[in-house]
Structure formats: structure tokens, C-alpha cells
C-alpha positions in Angstrom: -13.5 -15.5 50.7 -11.9 -13.8 48.1 -13.7 -10.6 48.8 -12.4 -10.6 51.6 -9.2 -11.2 51.2 -9.2 -8.4 48.5 -10.6 -6.1 51.0 -8.1 -6.7 54.0 -5.2 -6.7 51.7 -6.7 -3.1 50.8 -7.5 -2.0 54.3 -3.7 -3.0 55.3 -1.7 -1.9 52.1 -3.2 1.3 52.4 -2.2 1.6 56.3 1.1 0.7 55.6 2.1 2.8 52.5 0.2 6.3 53.4 2.4 7.1 55.7 3.3 10.7 55.1 5.8 13.2 56.9 4.3 15.3 59.2 3.7 18.9 57.8 0.6 20.3 59.8 -1.2 19.1 62.7 -5.1 20.4 63.3 -6.8 19.7 66.7 -9.6 18.1 65.5 -7.2 14.8 64.3 -6.8 13.7 67.9 -10.2 14.5 69.1 -11.6 11.6 70.3 -15.1 10.3 68.9 -16.7 9.6 71.9 -15.9 11.5 75.2 -16.4 11.1 78.6 -15.9 13.2 81.3 -14.2 12.5 85.0 -16.2 15.6 86.1 -20.0 15.2 84.7 -22.1 14.0 87.5 -24.1 11.4 84.9 -22.7 8.7 83.6 -23.1 10.2 79.9 -20.7 9.8 76.7 -20.8 12.3 74.1 -20.8 10.9 70.4 -19.1 13.8 68.1 -19.4 14.2 64.3 -15.9 12.4 64.3 -17.6 9.2 65.2 -20.4 9.4 63.4 -18.0 9.3 60.2 -16.3 6.3 61.0 -19.3 3.9 59.5 -22.2 4.2 56.6 -24.0 6.1 59.4 -27.4 6.9 57.6 -29.7 7.2 60.2 -30.0 8.0 63.6 -30.5 3.9 64.0 -26.8 3.4 62.7 -25.1 6.0 64.8 -24.6 3.3 67.1 -22.7 0.5 65.1 -18.9 2.0 67.0 -20.2 2.5 70.2 -20.2 -0.4 73.4 -22.7 1.4 75.3 -25.6 0.6 73.0 -26.7 -2.8 71.4 -28.0 -2.1 67.8 -30.2 -5.7 66.6 -32.1 -6.3 63.5 -36.1 -6.2 64.4 -37.6 -8.8 62.0 -36.1 -10.9 58.4 -38.5 -7.8 56.4 -38.2 -4.4 57.2 -34.5 -4.0 57.8 -35.5 -1.9 61.1 -32.5 -1.8 63.3 -33.6 -1.9 66.9 -31.0 -0.4 70.0 -31.1 -1.7 73.3 -29.0 0.0 76.4 -28.6 -2.3 79.4 -30.4 -4.9 77.8 -33.4 -3.3 77.9 -35.2 -2.1 74.1 -35.8 1.3 73.3 -39.2 2.1 74.7 -37.5 2.1 77.8 -34.9 4.9 76.9 -36.1 8.3 76.8 -35.1 9.3 73.1 -35.3 12.9 73.0 -33.9 15.7 70.0 -32.3 18.5 71.8 -34.1 17.4 74.8 -37.7 17.7 73.4 -39.2 13.9 73.4 -38.9 12.4 69.5 -39.0 8.5 68.8 -42.4 7.6 71.3 -45.4 6.0 71.1 -46.3 5.2 67.4 -42.8 6.2 66.2 -41.0 3.7 68.5 -40.8 0.8 65.6 -39.2 3.0 62.7 -38.5 6.6 64.3 -35.1 5.9 64.5 -34.8 5.9 60.9 -36.7 9.1 60.2 -33.4 11.2 61.4 -30.4 10.9 58.7 -27.2 10.8 59.9 -25.9 13.7 58.1 -28.0 15.9 60.7 -26.2 15.1 63.5 -23.7 17.1 65.1 -23.6 15.0 68.7 -25.3 12.3 71.0 -25.8 12.2 74.5 -25.6 8.6 76.1 -26.4 8.5 79.5 -26.8 5.3 81.4 -29.5 4.9 84.0 -32.5 6.7 85.3 -32.3 10.2 83.2 -33.1 14.3 85.0 -36.6 14.7 85.9 -36.5 17.7 83.8 -37.0 15.9 80.8 -39.6 13.4 82.2 -41.1 10.4 83.5 -40.7 7.9 81.1 -37.1 7.3 81.3 -36.1 4.0 83.0 -32.8 2.4 81.5 -31.1 5.8 80.1 -31.6 8.6 77.7 -30.4 9.3 74.5 -30.3 12.8 73.5 -29.5 14.1 69.6 -28.0 17.6 69.2 -28.5 18.8 65.4 -25.8 20.9 63.9 -26.9 24.8 64.6 -27.7 27.2 61.7 -24.6 29.6 63.3 -22.2 27.3 63.2 -23.1 25.3 59.8 -21.2 25.7 56.7 -23.0 27.0 53.6 -23.5 23.5 51.2 -22.9 20.2 52.7 -23.5 17.2 50.0 -23.5 13.8 50.9 -24.2 11.0 48.3 -24.0 7.3 49.4 -24.6 3.8 47.4 -24.7 -0.1 48.6 -24.5 -3.3 47.1 -28.2 -3.7 48.0 -29.5 -1.4 45.9 -29.5 1.8 49.0 -28.9 4.5 47.7 -29.0 8.2 49.6 -28.5 11.8 48.9 -28.0 14.6 51.9 -27.9 18.2 50.9 -27.3 21.1 53.1 -28.1 24.9 53.1 -27.4 27.4 55.4 -27.2 30.8 55.0 -26.8 33.6 57.8 -29.8 36.2 57.2 -28.1 38.7 59.3 -25.5 39.1 62.5 -28.8 37.7 65.0 -30.8 35.3 62.4 -29.3 32.5 60.5 -31.5 29.3 58.7 -31.0 25.9 57.3 -32.4 23.6 55.1 -31.7 20.3 54.9 -32.8 17.8 52.1 -32.5 13.9 52.9 -33.7 11.4 50.0 -33.1 8.0 49.7 -34.4 4.6 47.6 -34.0 1.0 47.3 -35.3 -0.1 43.5 -33.8 -3.3 43.3 -34.9 -6.9 44.9 -32.4 -9.0 46.9 -33.1 -12.6 48.0 -29.6 -13.8 49.4 -31.0 -17.0 51.4 -33.3 -17.7 48.6 -36.4 -18.1 51.1 -38.6 -16.4 48.1 -38.6 -13.2 50.6 -37.1 -9.9 50.0 -34.0 -9.7 52.1 -34.8 -5.7 52.7 -37.4 -3.4 51.8 -38.1 -2.0 48.6 -39.1 1.6 49.8 -38.1 5.6 49.1 -37.9 8.3 51.9 -38.1 12.1 51.5 -37.2 14.1 54.3 -37.0 18.1 54.7 -36.1 20.5 57.7 -35.9 23.9 57.9 -34.2 25.5 60.8 -33.8 28.9 62.3 -31.8 30.1 64.5 -31.7 33.6 67.0 -29.0 34.8 68.8 -28.3 38.1 70.6 -25.6 38.2 73.1 -26.2 42.3 74.1 -30.2 41.7 75.3 -29.7 37.6 76.3 -32.4 36.1 73.9 -32.1 32.8 71.8 -34.3 30.8 70.0 -34.7 28.0 67.5 -37.7 27.2 65.4 -37.7 23.6 63.5 -40.2 22.4 60.5 -39.7 19.1 59.2 -41.9 16.7 56.9 -41.1 13.4 56.0 -42.6 10.7 53.9 -41.8 7.0 54.2 -42.8 4.3 51.8 -42.0 0.4 52.6 -42.5 -2.9 50.5 -41.6 -6.5 51.5 -42.6 -9.7 51.1 -42.2 -12.3 48.8 -40.5 -11.7 45.3 -43.6 -12.1 43.1 -45.9 -9.8 45.5 -47.8 -7.0 43.6 -48.8 -4.5 46.1 -51.6 -3.3 43.1 -52.6 -7.0 42.8 -52.0 -8.8 45.7 -52.9 -6.5 48.5 -54.8 -8.5 51.3 -54.8 -11.3 49.0 -53.7 -14.6 49.4 -51.9 -14.7 46.2 -48.8 -13.5 47.8 -47.6 -13.0 51.1 -46.8 -8.9 51.3 -46.4 -5.8 53.2 -46.4 -1.8 53.0 -45.7 0.6 55.7 -46.5 4.1 54.3 -45.7 6.9 57.2 -46.3 10.6 56.7 -44.8 12.7 59.4 -45.1 16.6 60.2 -43.3 18.1 63.4 -42.7 21.7 64.4 -40.6 22.7 67.5 -39.7 25.9 68.8 -37.5 26.9 71.7 -37.3 30.3 73.5 -34.7 31.3 75.9 -33.3 34.4 78.2 -30.8 34.9 79.9 -30.3 37.3 82.5 -28.1 40.4 81.7 -26.7 41.0 85.2 -26.8 37.0 86.5 -25.4 34.8 83.5 -26.2 31.6 85.8 -29.9 32.6 85.8 -32.0 31.5 82.9 -35.9 30.9 81.6 -36.9 29.0 78.3 -39.8 27.6 77.2 -40.1 24.4 74.4 -42.7 23.4 72.6 -43.7 20.7 70.0 -46.2 19.4 68.0 -46.4 16.4 65.7 -48.8 14.7 63.7 -47.0 10.9 62.8 -49.9 8.7 60.6 -48.8 5.2 59.3 -51.1 3.2 57.0 -49.7 -0.3 57.0 -50.5 -4.0 56.4 -48.8 -6.9 57.0 -50.0 -9.9 55.0 -53.9 -10.4 56.1 -53.2 -8.0 59.2 -53.7 -4.2 59.0 -52.1 -2.1 61.3 -53.2 1.9 61.1 -52.0 4.9 63.8 -52.1 8.3 63.7 -50.7 10.1 66.5 -51.0 14.0 67.6 -48.8 15.4 70.1 -48.3 18.4 72.0 -45.6 18.5 74.5 -44.4 22.1 76.5 -41.9 22.4 78.7 -41.2 25.6 81.1 -38.1 25.6 82.6 -36.2 28.2 85.1 -32.4 27.7 85.9 -30.8 29.6 88.9 -28.4 29.2 91.9 -28.6 29.0 95.8 -25.9 31.4 97.1 -23.4 30.8 94.9 -22.6 28.5 91.9 -21.8 25.5 93.7 -25.4 25.3 94.3 -27.9 25.3 91.4 -31.0 24.2 90.6 -34.0 24.0 87.6 -37.4 23.9 88.4 -40.4 24.2 86.1 -43.9 22.7 84.7 -44.6 20.9 81.4 -47.3 19.3 80.0 -48.2 16.4 77.5 -50.7 15.7 74.8 -51.2 12.6 72.6 -54.1 11.8 70.7 -54.1 7.9 69.3 -56.4 7.2 66.4 -55.0 3.4 66.2 -57.0 0.2 64.4 -55.5 -3.3 64.7 -57.4 -5.3 62.3 -60.2 -2.9 61.6 -60.8 -2.8 66.0 -60.6 0.8 67.2 -57.7 1.1 70.5 -57.9 4.6 70.0 -57.4 7.0 73.0 -56.5 10.2 74.3 -53.8 10.7 76.9 -52.4 14.1 78.9 -50.6 15.0 81.8 -49.4 18.0 84.0 -46.4 17.8 86.0 -43.5 20.1 88.0 -40.2 19.5 88.7 -37.3 20.5 90.8 -33.7 19.6 90.5 -30.8 20.7 92.8 -27.4 20.1 91.9 -24.5 20.3 94.3 -21.0 20.7 93.0 -17.7 21.7 94.3 -16.2 21.6 91.0 -13.3 19.0 92.7 -14.3 15.8 94.0 -17.8 15.6 95.0 -20.9 16.6 92.6 -24.6 15.3 92.5 -28.2 15.9 91.0 -30.8 15.2 93.8 -34.2 15.7 91.4 -38.3 14.8 91.7 -40.6 15.6 89.7 -44.8 15.2 90.4 -47.0 14.6 87.8 -51.0 13.7 87.1 -52.1 11.6 84.2 -55.2 10.8 82.8 -54.7 7.2 82.7 -51.7 6.7 84.7 -53.4 8.8 87.7 -50.8 11.0 90.3 -47.0 9.6 90.8 -44.0 11.1 92.1 -40.8 10.3 90.8 -37.3 10.6 92.4 -34.0 10.6 90.8 -30.2 10.6 92.2 -26.9 11.3 90.6 -23.9 10.8 92.2 -20.3 11.6 91.5 -16.6 11.2 93.5 -13.6 11.3 92.4 -11.4 9.2 95.0 -7.9 9.8 93.2 -6.6 11.7 90.1 -8.1 10.6 86.7 -10.6 8.3 88.6 -14.0 8.8 89.0 -16.8 6.8 91.0 -20.6 7.7 89.9 -23.7 6.4 91.7 -27.2 6.3 90.3 -30.8 5.4 91.3 -34.2 6.2 89.8 -38.1 5.6 89.2 -39.7 5.6 85.7 -43.0 5.0 84.7 -45.0 4.9 81.1 -47.8 3.7 79.3 -46.8 1.1 76.8 -48.1 1.2 73.5 -48.2 -2.7 72.8 -48.8 -2.6 69.3 -47.1 0.3 67.8 -43.7 -1.1 69.6 -44.3 -4.5 69.0 -45.2 -4.4 65.0 -42.8 -6.9 64.1 -45.3 -9.4 65.3 -47.9 -8.8 62.9 -45.5 -10.4 60.3 -46.2 -13.9 61.6 -49.4 -16.0 62.1 -49.9 -15.2 65.5 -53.0 -14.3 66.9 -52.7 -11.2 69.6 -54.5 -11.9 73.0 -55.0 -9.2 76.2 -55.4 -11.4 79.0 -55.7 -8.1 81.1 -58.9 -6.0 81.0 -58.8 -4.0 84.3 -56.2 -1.5 83.0 -56.6 1.7 81.7 -54.3 1.5 78.7 -55.1 -1.5 76.6 -56.6 -3.6 79.3 -53.1 -3.5 81.0 -51.6 -1.2 83.9 -48.4 1.1 83.7 -45.1 0.0 83.6 -43.5 0.8 86.6 -39.4 0.0 87.2 -36.4 1.2 89.5 -33.4 1.3 87.9 -29.7 1.8 89.7 -26.1 1.0 89.4 -22.3 2.3 89.5 -19.7 3.2 87.0 -16.0 3.5 88.1 -13.8 4.8 85.3 -9.8 4.9 85.5 -7.3 7.0 83.5 -3.8 6.1 83.5 -0.7 5.6 81.3 0.4 2.3 79.9 3.8 2.0 78.0 3.8 5.8 77.7 0.6 5.9 76.1 -2.7 7.0 77.4 -5.6 4.2 78.4 -8.3 4.1 80.3 -10.6 1.5 82.2 -14.5 1.4 83.0 -16.7 -1.2 84.7 -19.9 -0.6 85.1 -23.4 -2.5 86.8 -26.5 -1.2 86.4 -29.9 -3.1 87.6 -33.5 -2.7 86.6 -36.2 -4.2 88.8 -40.1 -3.9 86.8 -42.5 -3.5 89.6 -45.0 -4.2 86.9 -44.7 -4.5 83.0 -46.8 -5.2 80.1 -45.5 -8.8 79.4 -45.0 -9.8 75.7 -44.9 -13.5 76.0 -44.0 -15.3 73.0 -42.8 -18.1 75.3 -46.4 -20.4 75.2 -47.1 -20.7 71.7 -45.6 -19.9 68.5 -49.3 -19.2 67.4 -50.0 -16.8 69.8 -48.3 -13.1 71.7 -50.3 -12.7 74.7 -50.1 -9.4 76.5 -50.6 -9.2 80.1 -49.2 -7.7 83.3 -46.2 -9.1 85.3 -47.2 -11.9 87.5 -43.9 -12.7 89.3 -40.3 -11.2 88.8 -39.0 -9.5 85.9 -35.1 -7.8 86.1 -32.4 -6.8 84.1 -28.6 -7.1 85.4 -25.9 -5.4 82.6 -22.2 -5.6 83.5 -19.8 -4.2 81.5 -16.1 -3.3 81.2 -14.6 -1.2 79.2 -10.5 -1.1 77.9 -9.7 1.9 75.7 -5.8 2.4 74.5 -3.8 4.4 72.1 -1.3 1.6 71.0 0.7 4.3 68.8 0.1 7.7 67.9 -3.0 8.0 65.5 -4.1 4.1 66.0 -6.7 3.6 69.1 -8.0 0.1 70.4 -11.4 0.2 72.0 -13.1 -2.6 74.1 -15.8 -4.0 75.5 -17.7 -6.7 77.6 -21.1 -7.0 78.2 -22.6 -9.8 80.4 -26.3 -9.6 80.5 -28.6 -11.4 83.3 -32.5 -10.4 82.0 -34.8 -12.8 83.5 -39.1 -12.3 83.3 -41.6 -14.8 84.8 -44.0 -16.1 81.9 -47.0 -17.8 82.5 -45.3 -21.2 81.4 -42.0 -20.2 83.5 -39.0 -18.1 84.1 -37.0 -17.6 81.0 -34.0 -15.4 80.2 -35.3 -12.5 77.5 -35.7 -14.0 74.1 -33.6 -12.7 71.0 -30.9 -11.2 74.0 -27.9 -12.6 74.4 -25.9 -13.0 77.7 -22.4 -12.6 76.6 -21.2 -10.0 74.5 -17.6 -8.7 73.0 -17.3 -5.7 71.0 -13.8 -4.0 69.4 -13.3 -1.7 67.2 -9.8 -0.5 66.1 -9.1 3.1 64.0 -6.1 5.1 62.9 -5.6 8.1 61.3 -3.1 9.1 59.4 -0.7 12.5 59.9 -2.7 15.7 58.3 -0.7 16.6 55.1 -0.8 19.8 52.6 -4.4 21.0 52.2 -5.8 18.5 54.8 -5.4 15.0 52.7 -5.8 12.2 55.6 -6.2 8.4 55.2 -8.9 6.9 57.6 -9.0 3.3 58.6 -12.0 2.2 60.7 -12.9 -1.6 61.9 -15.5 -3.0 64.4 -16.0 -6.2 65.4 -18.8 -7.9 67.5 -19.2 -11.2 68.9 -22.7 -12.1 70.4 -23.6 -15.5 72.3 -26.1 -17.9 72.5 -29.8 -16.2 72.6 -33.0 -17.4 74.3 -35.3 -18.0 70.9 -39.0 -17.8 71.3 -41.0 -21.1 71.6 -41.5 -23.2 68.4 -41.6 -26.6 69.7 -45.8 -27.2 68.5 -44.5 -26.2 64.9 -44.4 -28.6 62.6 -41.0 -30.5 61.7 -39.1 -28.7 59.9 -40.0 -25.3 61.0 -38.7 -25.4 64.4 -35.8 -23.8 65.7 -33.7 -24.7 68.9 -33.7 -23.5 72.2 -31.1 -21.2 71.9 -29.5 -19.4 69.1 -25.5 -20.3 68.1 -23.2 -17.5 68.6 -21.4 -15.4 65.9 -19.3 -12.6 65.0 -20.0 -9.8 62.7 -17.4 -7.4 61.2 -17.4 -4.2 59.4 -14.6 -1.8 58.3 -14.7 1.5 56.4 -11.8 3.3 54.7 -11.6 7.0 54.5 -9.8 9.2 51.7 -9.7 13.2 52.9 -8.6 15.1 49.4 -8.6 18.3 50.9 -10.9 19.9 53.8 -14.0 20.4 51.3 -13.6 16.7 49.5 -13.4 13.1 50.7 -14.6 9.5 49.6 -15.5 6.4 51.5 -15.8 2.9 50.7 -16.5 0.5 53.4 -18.3 -3.1 54.1 -21.0 -4.4 56.7 -20.8 -8.0 57.7 -18.2 -8.9 55.6 -17.6 -12.5 57.2 -20.8 -13.0 55.6 -22.4 -14.4 58.2 -26.4 -14.8 57.8 -29.5 -16.5 60.2 -29.9 -20.2 58.6 -33.2 -19.8 59.1 -34.6 -16.3 58.6 -38.4 -16.7 58.5 -40.0 -20.0 59.5 -43.2 -21.2 57.2 -41.5 -19.2 54.3 -43.0 -21.7 51.6 -46.4 -21.2 53.2 -46.8 -17.7 54.5 -50.5 -17.8 55.1 -50.1 -20.8 57.4 -49.8 -21.3 61.0 -46.5 -21.8 61.0 -45.2 -18.3 59.5 -43.1 -16.0 61.6 -40.6 -13.3 60.6 -39.9 -12.0 63.9 -37.4 -14.6 65.3 -34.3 -12.9 64.1 -31.2 -12.9 66.5 -28.6 -12.4 63.5 -28.0 -10.6 60.2 -30.3 -11.8 56.8 -28.4 -9.9 54.5 -24.9 -11.4 54.5 -22.3 -9.2 53.0 -22.6 -5.3 52.1 -20.5 -3.1 50.4 -21.0 0.5 50.2 -19.1 3.9 48.9 -19.5 7.2 49.3 -18.9 10.9 49.2 -18.8 13.8 51.0 -18.2 17.8 49.5 -18.2 21.1 51.6 -18.1 24.7 50.6 -16.8 26.8 53.9 
């Protein structure tokens, strides 16, 4: 409590005593961190770089802590990996792209969001509902697209250093050079490590993994306004190593033995992407472009006795042509794309390797009268060697019934192959036996997942007591025609995979209210209600580890910018989560059982930033400053090779309070 009291006193006193006479005003100081236009057709919010600085934001998975549209949860009690959800569905049902090229998919689903450092990110676009057909057919609940900092706009040098009380340390450096008027290049170096062992709940297991990551990127940008040619070329290399398990575990001595329980997850990844575009000189509304991407993702891991190895080699190509029909009110995009995925996958030495490929064409028509009404109607036809031939329709509609009000509607279909082992790696860290009950499908014996998503959103901007405010209500429903069921409700000693036998749906209702209380003091709130139900073999249950009710609150304050850009910034975020359905543990021995539902709880984060000049700033913050921890994070911790061991039933933080500090330095 003393730490909490001291932190809050620092927070409040700094707000009160840092008021300074206004001498200089910059537009960036009042620019919203999350922007939502009243004229875009899709329900898209744009998270800018300002928002990403409001939290530690060490990687992409941690970039959504202050965003009410995305739910952030821990995936398990060992790896510290954060899992995101939107509309109540986990990330495999989202299309996650980097500069509109699919990025986190297949083998990278479990840990891929932690492979993009936050300092690389320029902005994030979050779209609710079925995404554009231009980007593919896999999107079901939405799309998250990350835009990296562009070499042509970047500064010559940037440094970010970070350290935390959980012994995590990070260093980011950006080097940028304009080679000529038309060429610019950037080189990013990211490194992080955790060296000390932490066991705050005294269960004999590490709360966070030991590990290190090295991440390198070289970006090239070419732009020639005179000829209309533009191009991006990226080279990436990443090496990530994690070790977790019991405190006494020694990987050189105890690997794959019963001496002590331990785990290693070692990943090497290489990416190459290129984008080449041409804008017709006499027709600026017409363009053609091609995107190409190659990746090699190699993960070698074990979890106690369970061994899991996967290598995915992927190639993606997308040809896009944009133009108009008669005038700019009628636009269209059309093209072809091709995907190839080769999986070398081994589950406890059993070979489940496969090769997937698909080819498809798409057409998307946009009508926009630039006033009250617009819609996007798209469709694509694909052939996949395992999913067969299929059609994917998508529709987005916008209507502005009156000033500062916008109503949106969307509907669409998505289809995907579920990578049941890569997407559920957290279950390997348990005593559960994996069983696939269906054998006639073409993906591990299962059929492809198919779902319809439809919903609406209404936003109204208004003035309240002379200050700007806005309110939003949106409702989305996802209906699964087929789903690869991950059944942890049958038995705590098993996980069953099978095709959906009955109904599965997800209803999501969100109410947002944002208000500028006084100048520079902004409030952001959201309430979310999820009604998510799936028919399992043992009955119909609420989706496990998903709260029905959630409340989000964020308050930010920034002082006036004074001489040489000096400024204070303060940020506080609260997340309240209601009860969550827990996987069944009724047949475990007494003492290793959990209740049917988890208790509700609250998590609070805060950060203070001091900007000394336009080139130097420092920040300090805390996560989970209320120190709420799950009472029993690991079942069977005393006998990890026994039948009751399970680290995957995580509904709340494991580590407890965490404090951090960092600095940012720029050369402009």
C-alpha cells in the first residue's frame, strides 16, 4: 500500500504544481491519440503514435492497453505472452497485417504480436467487423493493420531505453538516412532481455520467462513524384529465446527429464517484403501496385515432456488495380493474389506437416458522395487446395443522418484453416492429452472454419458544458457455420478438437463515452458486454476465460507546452473484468480444483512522462499497481508431472505490481 500511496501522491502533486504559463502551442499537443472519422465507410479507429507513448508499449501485443476496442489478456501462467481479443474472439479470427500484408498467422499466432517492437509503429488501424476483400478471406471479427515509420519521414536517430522491476530491459535504436531526393533507408535494432528469476506467488515456478530477443530491420523507400513510381523494400531478422518453468530447472541438465519441469521456446524468423506502385501521371485517381512477401518462421520448443516444433515457409503476392467509374464518386479496386504455406510440424515427434496454397481474385466497388452516404461492396473468389473453391462477400455502409452523427453497418463471411496446435500452444504446458476426434477433414482431420459477422455502429459528437464529447454504441454478432472446437470443458486431463456439432456464436455490445473535462484533461470510458456461447460435447457453455462484462476507463492530462517544448503528461487506465467461465476441474483431486467461475477484479496502470525538450524525455509508470494476482495460477504446481498439472487456466495477472522507467532521445 505504501508504494501505491506514494505513486498516487506523485501523480496528483505533479498535476497540480506543474501548471505553467502558456507560451507556445503546437497542433500535436491537442491531436487525439485515437481518431475516428465521421466520413469513413468502415468502423475504423486509428491509433496514432501519441497513444502508443501512453504506456510502456514494448511490443505490438502491449500497444492496446489504453484502447477500449481490444481486450488484452495473459495466455498462460508461464510465458508472459499477452493475447488480444476483439468482439470477444481471439486473434486467429482477426486478420493482422503489417502495411496491409498478412503478418501474424499460422506458426506465429501464439507469440507473433511480441515480434514487433512498439517504437517501430507509426500508427495502427483497427477495423471492427469483416475486413476488406482486398486483404484476403480469413478475416472474421475484424482487421488490425500496423503502419511502420516511413524512412522518408523518419528522423536521423532515435533511442529508447527501458527497464522494469520484473528485470526486463529493452533498447531500441533507429538510424535513418536520406540517400537522395528519391531514396531513404532506415535501420532498426531492438534488443530485450530478462535475466533474474521472479516467483512472487511462491509456487516454485517463474512468473515470467528468462529470455532474450534480437530484432533487426532494414527498410528502403523510393518515391518519384515526377514519374509516379513508389516502392518499399524490407528485410527483417528476429531471434527470440524463452526459458520458463520451475526455479531450479537447468536447461542443460533437466531438459526432457523429470528432475524439474521446464520449457524452452526458441524462434528464428526471417522476412522479406516489397511493395511497388505506380500512380498514372494524368490520372491521379488510378494506380496499380504489387505486394510480395516471403517469411521463414522456425520454432523449436518443448513444455515439460511435450515437444513441439514448427517451421513455416510462406509466400504471398497481391496485385491491385485502383480506378474510377465515370467520376470519383464511383471507385473500384480489383486484382489477384496468391498464397503458399509449407508447414513442417511435429507434435511429440508425430509428423503433422502439410502444404497449403490458394489463388484468388477480388473486386471491390466503393460509392461515396462525400456527404451523407457511402458503401463498399466487395467479393472474392478463391480456390484453396484444402478449403476448396469458395466465394467471400463483404459489405460496409455509412450514413450520416444529421450533423456530427454517423451510422455504420457491415456484414461479411470469412473462412480459414485452424492451426489447432500452433494456436493453442499454452495447452502444451499441462498434463492434458491432445485428441482430434474427427478424421475426415483436410486440416488435421477437421473441416475449415466458416463464420458470418454482421453488426452496426452509431457515433454522435456533441458539446457538453461547452466541451467536446462523443458517444458510440456498436453491436456485432458472429455466427459460426463450422468451427474447430477446442474443448477444455470435458475433462481437465484432456483437450479435444472436433468440428462444431451444434451452435456457436459471439454477441458483442460496446458503449463508449469520451469527454474533455477541462482543457488538456480527457476522459475515455467503455462498457462491454459479451454473450458468447458454444455447444460442447458435455453441453452448452459460455466461452471459457472470457468475461461477460468489462469496464474500461482512461484519463489523460498534459500540461501546456512551454519553452523548448517542455511538458508533463499523465495517464491512468482502469480495467474491470467480471466473472469468467473457467474450464472444468471437477475431477481433479481436492486442492487442485477451481470454481466454475472466476471472481471479478480490477487492474490499474499509470504513467508519468516528463518532456524536457523536443529531443529528450523520460517516463515512469506502473502496471497492476493495485497488486491483484490470481490466487492459484498453476494447478498441480507441487507435482508438475502429475495428472492435475495445468498452467493454461489464467483469468488474471500472475506477476502482481510492476514498475518501469525509460527514456527517449532524438536527433532531428
